[in-house]
N, C-alpha and C positions, 0 to 999 in steps of 0.2 A: 825876776827871772821867769815866773810862772806865765806872765803875759807873753814873753818872747816865745816860750815853749808852745803856747796855744796858737800864736800867730804862725809859727813855722809849721805846726801840725796841720792847721787849717789850710795853709797854702799847699802843702803836699797833697792833702785830700782833694782840693780843687783841681790840681793838675791831674790827679788820678781819674777824676770824673771827666776831665777833658779827653782822657784816653779812650773813653767810650765812643767819642765822635772821631777822634784821630788815632786809629789803632797803632800808629808807630810809637805812640807814648805808652810805655809799659805800666799800666795802671797798678798792677800788683806791687811793683817796685816802689811806686810813690806812696801807696797805702802803708807798706811796711816802713818806708823812710819816715813817714809822719809819726809812726809809733816809736821808732828808734830815736829820732831826733828829739821828740818830746822827752823821752827817758834820759837822753844825754843832757839836755838843757835843764830839765826840772828834777826828775828822779825816776829810777826804775823800781822803786820800792813797792808801788801798788801794782806794777805789771808782773805778776807772779808767773811761775812756770805754767800754771793752768791757763793763764791768758795766752801764752805763746803756743801751747799745744792746740788750743781752740783756734787761734788765728792761723796756725800752720795748716790745719785741716781745711779751713776756708780758702787758703791759698791754693791747695791742691784742687779744691772744688772749682775755683775760678779758672785754672788752666784747663780742666776737663770740660767745663761748661762752654768755653769758647770754641774748642775744637768740635765738640759734639753738636752744638747748635748749627754750625755751618755745615757739617757733614749731613745731618738729618735734613736740613733745608734743601740742600742740593739733591740728596738721594730720594727724598720724598716726592720730588717733582721729576724723577726719572733721569737725573744727571749722572755723569760718570765722575771718576776721581779726577779726570782732566778738567772737568767743569768746576770741581771744587778748587783745584789749584788755580784755575783762571780767575775764579771769584776772589780768592785770597790775594792774588797779585793785583787785581783791579781794586780791591779794598785798600791796598797799601799805596797804590799810585793815584787812584781817582781823586782824593781830596787835594792833591797838589796840582793836578792838571785842571780840574774844574773845582775851584775852591769851595763852593757851598754844595752844589748838587752832586759833586764827585763822590761823596760818602755813600750815596745810594747808586749813582750811575756807574761808578767804578766796578763794584762786584757784579752788577747786572751785565754790563758790557764785557767784562772779563770772562764771565762764564759763557756768554754767548759766543765770543770769539774763539775761546778754547774748544767748545763743543763743535763749532763749524770747521775749524782748521785742523784739529787733531783727530777727533773721532768721526768727523764728516757726517754728523747727524743732520737731520733736516732742520730747516729754519724754525718750524713749529716746536720741535723738541728743544732746540737751543734756546728759544725764547722761554719755554717752561723752566729750563734749568736756570736761566737768569732770574726769573721770578723767584725760584726756590732759593737762590743765593741771597736775594734781598730779604726774604722771609727769615732765613737762617741768621743773617746779620742782625735784623731787628730783634729777633728772639734773644740772641746773644747779648745785645745791649741791655735789654730789660733784665735778663737773668744776672748778668755781671753787675749792673747797677744796684740791683736788689742785694746781692751778696756783699758788695762793697758797703752798702748802707748798714747791713747787719754787722759787718766787721767794725765799722765805726761806732755803732751802738754798743757793742761789746766792750770796746775801748773805753767809752764813756762810763759804762757800768762799772768797770774795774777801777776807774778813777774816782768814783762817787765820793 
């Protein structure tokens, strides 16, 4: 049974990391599912209350990191809230419209279109906002990937 537990947990972790590239996949849910399914299949004995408290704090950190990185990226380059929303919508739609390049082109174009249509800022400012949205997205991917790696390392530490 332990092998099945490991296979299921690793599969959940891989899906979670795919969520870094395809943001419609809720990475946090799959990380937690890996922990829970391992516990159900093998045992919860080694996953103490301390483990769950630590992981819970990291879950909160993951949610905050995603939002803050995008906001800082757009704001730092002079974008508005509308640009941030355009970037988010582009991030969700982009990978489906343009399968490979859409992950970067989506937020970039979404921020530009939002800035041009809603705030009526100039093309130069809209372009800067688009660049900021890509910087924010890439920063978010690095931070979330690092936090998810730490969460898995803690999981492994508790299972030692």
